[in-house]
C-alpha positions as CSV (number, residue, x, y, z in Angstrom):
1,M,-0.5,-0.1,0.0
2,T,-3.9,-1.0,-1.4
3,M,-7.2,-0.3,0.0
4,M,-9.2,-2.8,-2.2
5,N,-11.2,-5.7,-0.8
6,N,-9.0,-8.6,-2.5
7,K,-11.5,-10.9,-2.5
8,K,-10.0,-14.7,-3.6
9,A,-12.5,-15.4,-6.5
10,I,-14.9,-18.6,-5.1
11,L,-13.8,-20.7,-7.5
12,V,-12.3,-21.1,-11.1
13,A,-14.4,-22.4,-13.8
14,S,-14.7,-26.4,-14.1
15,V,-15.9,-28.2,-17.7
16,L,-19.6,-29.6,-16.7
17,G,-20.0,-33.2,-17.4
18,I,-23.5,-32.1,-18.7
19,T,-22.7,-30.7,-21.9
20,F,-25.8,-30.6,-23.4
21,G,-29.2,-29.1,-23.9
22,A,-30.7,-25.8,-22.6
23,Q,-30.6,-26.4,-18.7
24,A,-26.9,-27.4,-19.3
25,Q,-26.5,-23.6,-21.3
26,S,-28.2,-21.7,-18.1
27,V,-25.6,-23.9,-16.1
28,E,-22.7,-23.2,-18.0
29,E,-23.2,-18.6,-17.6
30,G,-24.1,-19.0,-13.9
31,I,-20.3,-20.7,-13.7
32,K,-19.1,-17.7,-16.0
33,M,-21.1,-15.2,-13.9
34,L,-19.3,-17.2,-10.7
35,H,-15.5,-16.4,-12.9
36,Y,-16.7,-12.9,-12.9
37,E,-17.8,-12.8,-8.7
38,R,-21.2,-11.8,-9.8
39,Y,-22.4,-13.4,-7.2
40,E,-26.4,-12.7,-7.4
41,T,-27.0,-13.4,-10.5
42,A,-25.4,-16.6,-10.5
43,Q,-27.3,-17.2,-7.4
44,K,-30.6,-16.0,-9.6
45,I,-29.8,-18.7,-12.6
46,L,-28.9,-21.4,-10.6
47,Q,-31.5,-21.7,-8.0
48,P,-34.2,-23.4,-10.2
49,L,-31.8,-25.7,-11.0
50,A,-30.9,-26.7,-8.2
51,A,-33.4,-28.7,-7.3
52,A,-32.7,-31.8,-9.4
53,N,-29.2,-31.1,-10.7
54,P,-26.2,-31.5,-7.6
55,R,-23.5,-29.3,-10.2
56,A,-25.6,-26.4,-10.4
57,N,-26.7,-26.7,-6.3
58,Y,-23.1,-27.1,-5.9
59,Y,-21.8,-23.9,-7.3
60,L,-25.1,-22.4,-6.4
61,G,-23.7,-23.0,-2.3
62,L,-20.2,-21.6,-3.9
63,A,-22.3,-18.4,-5.6
64,Q,-23.7,-17.8,-1.7
65,L,-20.5,-18.0,0.2
66,G,-19.0,-15.5,-2.7
67,D,-22.3,-13.3,-1.1
68,E,-20.6,-13.8,2.2
69,K,-23.9,-15.9,3.2
70,K,-22.2,-19.3,4.9
71,D,-25.5,-20.4,6.5
72,A,-27.3,-20.9,3.1
73,A,-23.9,-22.7,2.1
74,R,-23.8,-25.1,4.1
75,A,-27.8,-25.6,3.4
76,T,-27.6,-26.2,-0.2
77,F,-24.1,-28.4,0.4
78,L,-26.4,-30.0,2.8
79,K,-28.8,-30.9,0.1
80,F,-26.8,-33.7,-2.3
81,P,-24.3,-34.8,0.6
82,E,-23.2,-38.2,-0.8
83,D,-21.9,-36.2,-3.7
84,A,-18.6,-35.6,-4.3
85,A,-18.6,-31.3,-5.0
86,N,-20.8,-30.7,-2.4
87,I,-18.8,-32.8,0.5
88,A,-16.4,-30.1,-1.6
89,G,-18.7,-28.0,-1.2
90,L,-18.7,-28.4,2.6
91,A,-15.1,-29.2,3.4
92,R,-14.7,-25.3,2.0
93,I,-17.1,-23.9,5.0
94,D,-14.8,-26.2,7.6
95,F,-11.8,-24.1,6.3
96,A,-13.3,-20.8,6.5
97,E,-14.5,-21.4,9.8
98,G,-10.8,-22.9,10.5
99,K,-11.3,-26.6,11.2
100,K,-8.4,-27.6,8.7
101,T,-8.2,-31.2,9.8
102,E,-11.7,-31.9,8.9
103,G,-12.0,-29.8,5.8
104,T,-9.4,-31.8,4.7
105,T,-10.8,-34.8,5.8
106,K,-14.1,-34.3,3.3
107,A,-12.2,-32.8,0.7
108,L,-9.9,-36.2,0.4
109,E,-13.6,-37.9,1.2
110,A,-14.5,-36.2,-2.3
111,A,-11.6,-37.2,-4.2
112,A,-11.8,-41.2,-3.0
113,K,-15.3,-40.7,-5.1
114,A,-13.4,-40.4,-8.6
115,K,-13.5,-43.9,-10.5
116,K,-10.8,-44.8,-12.9
117,K,-10.8,-41.6,-15.9
118,D,-12.9,-39.8,-13.7
119,W,-10.6,-36.5,-13.0
120,E,-13.5,-33.8,-11.8
121,P,-14.5,-34.8,-8.0
122,Q,-10.6,-34.8,-8.3
123,K,-10.4,-31.3,-9.1
124,F,-13.7,-30.3,-6.9
125,A,-11.7,-31.3,-3.5
126,A,-8.4,-29.8,-5.3
127,D,-10.9,-26.5,-5.2
128,A,-12.1,-26.9,-2.0
129,L,-7.6,-27.1,-1.0
130,S,-7.2,-24.0,-2.3
131,A,-9.3,-22.5,-0.9
132,D,-8.7,-20.1,2.3
133,G,-7.5,-21.6,5.4
134,G,-7.2,-25.1,3.1
135,N,-3.6,-26.6,2.1
136,P,-2.6,-25.6,-1.1
137,T,0.2,-27.6,-2.0
138,M,-1.9,-31.0,-1.6
139,A,-4.6,-29.1,-3.3
140,L,-2.1,-29.3,-6.6
141,E,-1.0,-32.9,-5.7
142,Y,-4.7,-33.1,-6.6
143,Y,-5.2,-30.9,-9.7
144,N,-1.5,-32.4,-11.2
145,K,-3.6,-35.7,-11.1
146,A,-7.0,-34.6,-12.6
147,I,-5.1,-33.0,-15.4
148,E,-3.2,-36.4,-15.8
149,K,-6.5,-37.6,-16.8
150,A,-7.9,-34.7,-18.7
151,P,-4.8,-32.6,-20.0
152,E,-6.7,-30.4,-22.5
153,N,-9.0,-29.1,-20.1
154,L,-7.8,-25.1,-19.5
155,D,-9.6,-24.7,-16.4
156,L,-7.9,-27.5,-14.7
157,K,-4.6,-25.7,-15.6
158,I,-6.3,-21.8,-14.6
159,A,-6.6,-23.7,-11.1
160,F,-3.3,-25.3,-11.0
161,G,-2.3,-21.7,-11.7
162,D,-4.3,-20.1,-8.6
163,A,-3.3,-22.6,-5.6
164,A,0.2,-22.0,-6.9
165,Q,0.0,-18.5,-6.7
166,Q,-0.1,-19.1,-2.9
167,L,2.2,-21.0,-2.6
168,D,5.9,-19.1,-1.7
169,N,8.1,-19.1,-5.4
170,G,5.2,-20.6,-6.7
171,G,4.6,-17.3,-9.6
172,G,6.6,-18.9,-12.3
173,K,4.3,-22.2,-12.2
174,A,1.2,-19.6,-11.6
175,M,2.6,-18.1,-15.3
176,S,4.0,-21.0,-17.1
177,S,0.2,-23.0,-16.4
178,Y,-2.2,-19.6,-17.5
179,E,0.4,-19.1,-20.7
180,N,-0.3,-22.5,-21.4
181,V,-3.7,-22.0,-21.4
182,I,-3.6,-18.6,-23.8
183,A,-1.4,-20.6,-26.5
184,K,-4.5,-22.9,-26.6
185,D,-7.1,-20.4,-25.9
186,P,-6.0,-16.8,-27.3
187,K,-9.7,-15.2,-26.3
188,N,-9.2,-17.0,-22.7
189,S,-10.7,-13.7,-21.0
190,L,-9.6,-15.2,-17.3
191,A,-6.0,-16.2,-17.5
192,Y,-5.1,-12.7,-19.6
193,S,-6.8,-11.3,-16.4
194,R,-4.6,-14.2,-13.4
195,I,-1.3,-12.7,-15.5
196,G,-2.1,-9.3,-15.3
197,K,-3.1,-9.9,-11.0
198,L,0.9,-11.6,-11.9
199,W,2.0,-8.4,-12.7
200,Y,0.4,-6.6,-10.2
201,A,1.9,-8.4,-7.5
202,A,5.5,-8.3,-8.9
203,R,4.8,-4.3,-9.1
204,K,5.0,-4.5,-12.9
205,Y,2.3,-2.4,-13.2
206,D,2.8,-2.0,-17.6
207,S,2.9,-4.9,-18.0
208,A,-0.2,-5.1,-16.0
209,L,-1.8,-3.0,-17.6
210,V,-0.7,-4.8,-20.4
211,N,-2.9,-8.3,-20.0
212,Y,-6.0,-6.5,-18.0
213,A,-7.0,-4.5,-21.1
214,R,-6.3,-8.7,-23.7
215,A,-8.8,-9.8,-21.2
216,K,-11.2,-6.7,-21.2
217,D,-10.6,-7.1,-25.3
218,A,-11.3,-11.1,-25.0
219,D,-15.3,-10.4,-23.3
220,P,-15.9,-7.3,-22.7
221,T,-18.3,-8.4,-19.7
222,N,-15.8,-9.4,-17.6
223,P,-15.9,-7.1,-14.8
224,L,-12.8,-8.0,-13.1
225,P,-10.2,-6.4,-15.5
226,Y,-11.5,-3.5,-15.5
227,R,-11.8,-3.2,-11.6
228,D,-8.0,-4.6,-12.0
229,L,-7.3,-1.9,-14.9
230,A,-8.3,1.0,-12.2
231,N,-5.7,-0.8,-9.5
232,A,-3.5,-0.5,-11.7
233,Y,-3.7,2.8,-13.7
234,F,-3.9,4.1,-9.7
235,Y,-0.5,3.1,-8.8
236,V,1.4,4.2,-12.4
237,G,0.2,7.4,-11.6
238,K,-2.9,7.8,-13.8
239,Y,-6.5,8.5,-11.4
240,E,-8.3,10.3,-14.6
241,L,-8.2,6.7,-16.3
242,A,-8.4,4.8,-12.7
243,K,-12.1,6.4,-11.8
244,Q,-12.6,5.9,-15.8
245,N,-11.7,2.0,-15.0
246,S,-14.0,1.7,-12.1
247,D,-16.7,3.4,-13.9
248,E,-16.7,0.9,-15.7
249,Y,-16.8,-1.9,-13.5
250,L,-19.6,-0.9,-11.6
251,K,-21.4,-0.4,-14.9
252,R,-21.3,-4.5,-15.8
253,S,-20.5,-6.0,-12.1
254,D,-24.4,-6.9,-10.5
255,N,-24.3,-3.5,-8.8
256,S,-24.3,-5.7,-5.5
257,A,-23.4,-3.7,-2.2
258,E,-21.0,-5.3,-2.2
259,D,-19.9,-3.7,-5.9
260,K,-20.7,-0.4,-4.6
261,I,-17.9,-0.7,-1.6
262,Q,-16.3,-1.7,-4.4
263,H,-16.4,0.8,-6.8
264,A,-15.3,3.6,-3.5
265,N,-13.0,1.9,-2.9
266,L,-11.4,2.5,-6.2
267,L,-13.0,6.0,-6.2
268,F,-10.6,6.2,-3.0
269,L,-7.6,5.1,-5.0
270,S,-8.1,7.1,-8.2
271,K,-8.1,10.4,-5.4
272,H,-12.1,11.6,-5.4
273,Y,-12.9,11.8,-2.0
274,P,-15.5,13.3,-1.7
275,E,-17.1,10.3,-4.4
276,A,-15.8,7.7,-1.9
277,I,-16.9,9.5,1.5
278,K,-20.5,10.1,0.0
279,E,-21.2,6.3,-2.2
280,M,-19.8,4.4,1.6
281,Q,-22.3,6.8,3.3
282,D,-25.3,6.3,1.3
283,L,-24.0,2.4,1.3
284,I,-24.8,3.3,5.6
285,S,-27.4,5.2,5.3
286,A,-29.4,2.5,3.5
287,G,-28.8,0.2,6.3
288,I,-25.2,-2.1,4.5
289,E,-23.0,-1.9,7.2
290,K,-19.0,-3.5,7.3
291,P,-16.4,-2.1,9.4
292,Y,-14.2,-1.4,6.6
293,M,-16.1,1.3,5.2
294,Y,-15.3,3.8,7.1
295,R,-12.2,2.6,6.1
296,I,-12.3,4.1,3.5
297,I,-14.3,7.6,5.0
298,G,-11.8,7.9,7.2
299,Y,-8.7,7.7,4.5
300,S,-10.9,10.1,2.3
301,Q,-11.9,13.0,5.1
302,S,-8.1,12.5,6.2
303,E,-6.7,13.0,2.5
304,I,-9.2,16.3,2.1
305,N,-8.0,17.7,5.4
306,D,-11.0,17.2,6.9
307,S,-9.5,15.6,9.8
308,A,-12.2,16.1,13.1
309,N,-13.8,13.3,10.8
310,A,-11.9,11.8,9.8
311,L,-10.5,10.6,13.8
312,I,-13.9,9.9,14.7
313,N,-15.0,7.7,11.5
314,M,-11.3,6.1,12.4
315,D,-12.3,5.4,16.1
316,K,-15.6,3.4,14.7
317,F,-13.7,1.7,12.8
318,F,-11.1,0.5,15.3
319,A,-14.5,-0.1,17.5
320,K,-15.8,-2.0,15.0
321,Q,-13.3,-4.7,13.3
322,D,-11.6,-8.0,13.7
323,P,-8.9,-6.4,15.2
324,K,-6.9,-9.4,12.5
325,K,-8.2,-8.3,9.9
326,V,-6.8,-4.7,10.7
327,L,-4.1,-3.9,8.3
328,P,-0.9,-2.0,8.6
329,S,-1.6,1.3,6.6
330,D,-4.9,1.4,9.5
331,Y,-2.4,1.9,12.0
332,M,-0.6,4.4,9.8
333,Y,-3.6,7.0,8.9
334,Y,-5.3,6.7,12.0
335,A,-1.8,8.0,13.3
336,K,-1.6,10.6,9.8
337,I,-5.1,11.4,11.6
338,L,-4.0,11.9,15.4
339,S,-1.1,13.9,14.0
340,Q,-3.6,16.3,12.2
341,N,-5.2,16.7,15.5
342,G,-2.3,18.1,17.1
343,K,-1.9,14.2,19.0
344,V,2.0,14.4,17.6
345,E,2.3,11.6,20.6
346,E,-0.3,9.7,20.2
347,S,0.6,8.9,16.8
348,D,3.9,7.9,17.4
349,T,2.4,5.2,19.2
350,Y,0.6,4.1,16.2
351,Y,3.2,3.9,13.9
352,N,5.3,1.6,16.0
353,K,2.1,0.2,15.8
354,A,1.9,0.0,11.9
355,V,5.9,-1.0,12.3
356,A,5.5,-4.0,13.8
357,T,2.5,-5.5,11.6
358,D,4.4,-4.6,8.6
359,T,5.7,-8.3,6.9
360,S,8.5,-5.9,4.8
361,K,12.0,-7.3,5.7
362,D,13.8,-3.6,4.9
363,K,10.7,-1.1,6.4
364,S,12.8,1.5,4.7
365,E,9.4,3.0,2.4
366,L,7.1,2.9,5.2
367,Y,9.8,4.5,8.3
368,R,10.1,7.0,4.5
369,Q,6.0,7.9,4.6
370,I,5.7,7.8,9.0
371,A,8.3,10.7,8.4
372,E,7.1,12.4,5.8
373,G,3.8,12.4,7.5
374,F,5.8,13.8,10.5
375,V,6.9,17.1,8.1
376,A,3.4,17.7,6.8
377,Q,2.3,19.7,10.5
378,K,4.7,21.7,10.6
379,N,5.8,22.3,13.9
380,E,8.5,22.0,16.1
381,Q,7.9,18.2,18.2
382,A,6.5,16.5,14.7
383,Y,10.1,18.3,13.0
384,A,11.8,16.4,15.8
385,K,9.4,13.5,15.3
386,A,10.6,13.1,11.6
387,G,14.1,13.2,12.0
388,E,14.2,10.5,14.3
389,W,12.3,8.0,11.9
390,Y,14.6,9.6,9.2
391,G,17.7,8.2,12.0
392,K,16.1,4.6,11.6
393,I,16.7,3.9,8.1
394,A,20.1,5.2,8.2
395,V,21.0,3.0,11.7
396,E,18.7,-0.2,10.3
397,N,20.1,0.4,6.2
398,P,23.6,1.8,6.7
399,N,24.2,1.9,2.8
400,T,21.1,3.8,2.7
401,K,20.8,7.1,-0.1
402,A,22.8,10.5,1.6
403,L,19.3,12.5,1.7
404,D,18.3,9.6,4.4
405,Y,21.1,10.8,5.8
406,F,20.9,14.1,5.3
407,N,16.2,14.5,6.2
408,W,17.7,12.8,9.5
409,G,19.9,15.6,10.7
410,L,18.1,18.7,8.7
411,Y,14.6,18.0,11.0
412,K,16.0,17.1,13.7
413,Y,17.5,20.5,13.4
414,Y,14.7,21.9,13.3
415,G,12.9,20.2,16.2
416,K,15.9,22.3,17.9
417,Q,17.7,18.8,18.9
418,Y,20.7,19.7,18.2
419,A,22.5,17.0,20.0
420,D,20.6,14.1,17.5
421,A,21.8,16.7,14.3
422,A,24.8,16.8,15.2
423,K,25.2,12.7,15.2
424,A,23.5,12.6,11.7
425,F,25.7,14.3,10.4
426,A,28.8,13.5,11.7
427,A,27.6,10.1,10.3
428,M,27.0,11.2,6.7
429,R,29.9,12.7,6.4
430,A,31.9,9.2,7.1
431,K,29.5,7.6,5.1
432,Y,29.6,10.3,2.4
433,P,32.4,12.1,2.1
434,E,32.1,14.5,-1.2
435,Q,28.9,15.4,-0.3
436,P,29.3,19.1,0.3
437,S,25.9,19.4,2.2
438,A,27.6,17.2,5.5
439,P,30.0,20.6,6.7
440,Y,27.8,23.3,6.3
441,W,25.2,21.6,8.3
442,Q,27.8,20.2,10.9
443,G,28.9,24.0,10.9
444,R,24.8,25.1,10.9
445,V,24.0,22.7,14.0
446,A,27.4,24.1,16.1
447,A,27.0,27.8,15.7
448,A,22.8,27.1,17.1
449,I,24.5,25.1,19.8
450,D,26.7,28.0,19.8
451,N,24.7,30.8,18.9
452,E,26.6,33.8,20.6
453,G,29.1,33.4,18.3
454,K,31.9,33.2,21.3
455,N,33.6,29.1,21.4
456,G,33.6,28.9,17.9
457,D,32.4,25.4,17.5
458,A,31.1,26.1,14.0
459,L,34.2,27.6,12.8
460,P,36.2,24.2,11.3
461,F,32.9,22.8,10.1
462,F,32.1,26.5,7.5
463,N,35.9,26.7,7.0
464,D,35.8,23.2,5.7
465,W,32.8,24.2,3.3
466,L,33.6,26.9,2.5
467,N,37.4,25.4,0.9
468,I,35.1,22.6,-1.2
469,P,36.0,24.5,-4.7
470,D,32.4,24.6,-6.5
471,T,31.9,22.8,-9.7
472,K,29.5,22.0,-12.3
473,D,27.0,20.0,-10.3
474,Y,28.1,21.6,-6.8
475,T,27.8,25.9,-6.0
476,K,27.6,27.8,-3.1
477,K,24.5,29.3,-2.6
478,G,24.8,33.2,-1.0
479,P,21.9,32.3,1.2
480,D,23.9,29.5,2.5
481,L,27.5,31.3,2.0
482,N,25.7,34.4,4.4
483,K,24.8,31.7,7.0
484,A,28.2,30.9,7.1
485,Y,29.7,34.4,6.6
486,Q,27.4,35.9,9.5
487,Y,28.3,33.1,12.0
488,L,32.0,33.9,11.1
489,A,32.0,37.1,11.2
490,L,30.5,37.4,14.6
491,Y,33.0,35.5,16.0
492,Y,36.2,37.0,14.9
493,Y,33.8,39.9,16.6
494,N,33.7,38.1,19.7
495,K,37.9,37.4,19.7
496,G,38.0,41.5,19.3
497,D,39.6,40.8,15.4
498,K,38.1,43.8,13.7
499,A,40.1,42.9,10.4
500,Q,38.7,39.7,10.5
501,T,35.5,41.2,11.0
502,Q,35.4,43.9,8.4
503,V,36.7,40.4,6.0
504,Y,33.4,38.8,6.6
505,I,31.0,42.0,6.4
506,D,32.7,43.1,3.1
507,K,31.5,39.1,2.4
508,I,28.2,39.3,3.4
509,S,27.6,42.8,2.5
510,A,28.2,41.8,-1.3
511,I,25.6,38.8,-1.4
512,D,23.2,41.8,0.4
513,P,24.2,45.0,1.0
514,N,21.1,45.5,3.2
515,D,21.6,43.1,5.2
516,A,20.3,43.2,8.9
517,F,23.0,41.7,10.4
518,V,25.6,44.1,9.4
519,K,23.9,47.0,9.9
520,Q,23.9,45.9,14.2
521,L,27.3,44.9,13.6
522,K,28.6,48.1,12.6
523,D,26.3,49.5,15.1
524,A,28.0,47.6,17.5
525,I,32.1,48.2,15.9
526,T,32.0,52.2,15.0
527,P,32.8,54.1,17.9
528,K,30.0,56.2,19.3
529,K,30.9,59.8,19.7
530,A,31.2,61.1,23.5
531,A,28.5,63.4,24.5
532,V,28.2,67.0,24.7
533,K,28.6,68.2,28.6
534,G,26.9,71.3,29.1
535,K,27.6,74.9,31.3
């Protein structure tokens, strides 16, 4: 699960129609800052150029959109209402507001302004269509039309790859497009960043690290590889390297409120919880408040066992956050925090919400995380819940590993739900008959039910287990043998079979000469001397 605010970059680089002069160079620098998601810097560069330059105006609007200033961006785009780029900018706003029909109409209007050899209007239209809420399939059509007219334009190919990534099974097309860019420009930092992103999404973190490092080397001023490296290092467990790169990201970014929030996210991921809490609280104290800031504070407090304050901040998060933007991990953490505060039944409700909102087909790993959260509470009620979630893994995925069956039974046993535990270990034995722990724990469960050893319910299970030969990979341990022998001794004592009782007393004594159970049993079977009557 990652907690980064992975805002998609507002635009992909575009080669400008203007290519000469100091002003053109400044517009290009503004576009570069947009590439690097340095929206404040981009606005400063583009603002003085926008009044007389429709393209600078368009990119200024995109920078404002990236800075979450939608109304300002709309006003900017409206300054050149007949310009293809600015019409495409207005299409982006429509898409962001859920007005897909209106956005598509404007995007097509922008594309229609292309002359015979003019590719830029088609590119602007495609950029709008590939934005959030747009139509990436249609975007690819217009990118292809633009690429036919400008086959050597590498920025078009990066944009094509970005749109392809949004489609199911589009990763292959995206990778080919980015690799084509690298083949022609081995120093293209953005292309390496995008390749790293593809590997990251595929959970090939080592490959992601390699390409993020190449992006960093290609342009050391690009802050994005440092952010992405921090993320990737987190997932391979290199937390100090994650923090180092998050610090470097902050140095190279605009150091804006959004950048500081990103940095706090990375601090959380790299397990620097007190620093993440402080950075978010400092921003809130400075009047910068966004709902997901309380998420990071609550998550971090949970990790340092400050469960009371974690609950307060997660309650604030849920009160302020748009329900559509609540993540499965939010429910997971909230459930964990409720459990830390002793609210086990309530926590189960939110774990179920996490499952309901998770889109994975196989939810086994999510169930394990939930079960482990209950195990960490170390109480009978929570153990029973843990067993329930391990049981879900086995029921929904019968071919899961033997350990899931074992944990199902074990935690039901610790939760004193013995009938469920018996069912779990029976299922484990049927599925994995070669596992010696199954009959042993069947015996333990039966012995817990027949705790006075009168019925002999555990007898066949313990005998099956004791008859399993030891191997180099498995030998019976003293404490386990002791549990089996104690039950057998008690059973034969209740049966009045002194010889068999003595057999198991001797076996127990060989393991632990000072065993308290043996002492009690010996006292029980040793005839007492008759009391001497006084005169």
